[in-house]
C-alpha positions, 0 to 999 in steps of 0.5 A: 307894529302892534295889533293893540292886544300887546302883540307886535308884528312878530307875534311876541306878546310883550305882556309875556315878559311878566311871566317869561318863565312860562313862555315857550318863546324864551329865545325870542324874548332874549333876542328882543332884549339883545336888539333893544340893548343895541339901539343907539338911543338906549345906549345913550340913555344908559351912558347918561345914567352911569354918568349921573350916578357917578359909577366908580370903582369899589361901589356896590350896585343893584341891577334891578330887573337885570334880564340877561345881564348885559348891563350887569356886566357893564356895571361890574367892569366899572366897579372893578374887583373892589366893587360888586354888582347884584343882578336881580330878576324875577325870571329864573330863565333870564338869570340862567342866561345872564349867568351863562353870559358872564361865566368865566368873566371873573367880574364881581357879579352875583345873580339872584332871583327876586321881586324888585317890589320886595327887595331882599336887601336891607336899606342902604345896602347899595350905593346905586340901584 
């Protein structure tokens, strides 16, 4: 339930995702992202996107706005050791969490801080974004 001011019933301000590194509630936001990712409807949409993009081994993929890296890891498993996935996010804190979660996975993942509206990559760098 929302109070109309961008806050949900838990008191978490969804507008704070725009400046999550300044938030004192980082773990609460991480928990929300985990819950959101676990919703069956979200998983259905993600599977459909992967199918439509024809993700396969050897591809180079940008996960723009990767957050805690849940989808980055899934994509890296699909592209295999001959592919690569770059997870890009504006939040240093979320990238740190993503790196922690992927640690030891030996997956072809690189996490970078950046703005999805000003991508630090040349045109046609990725097969899929």
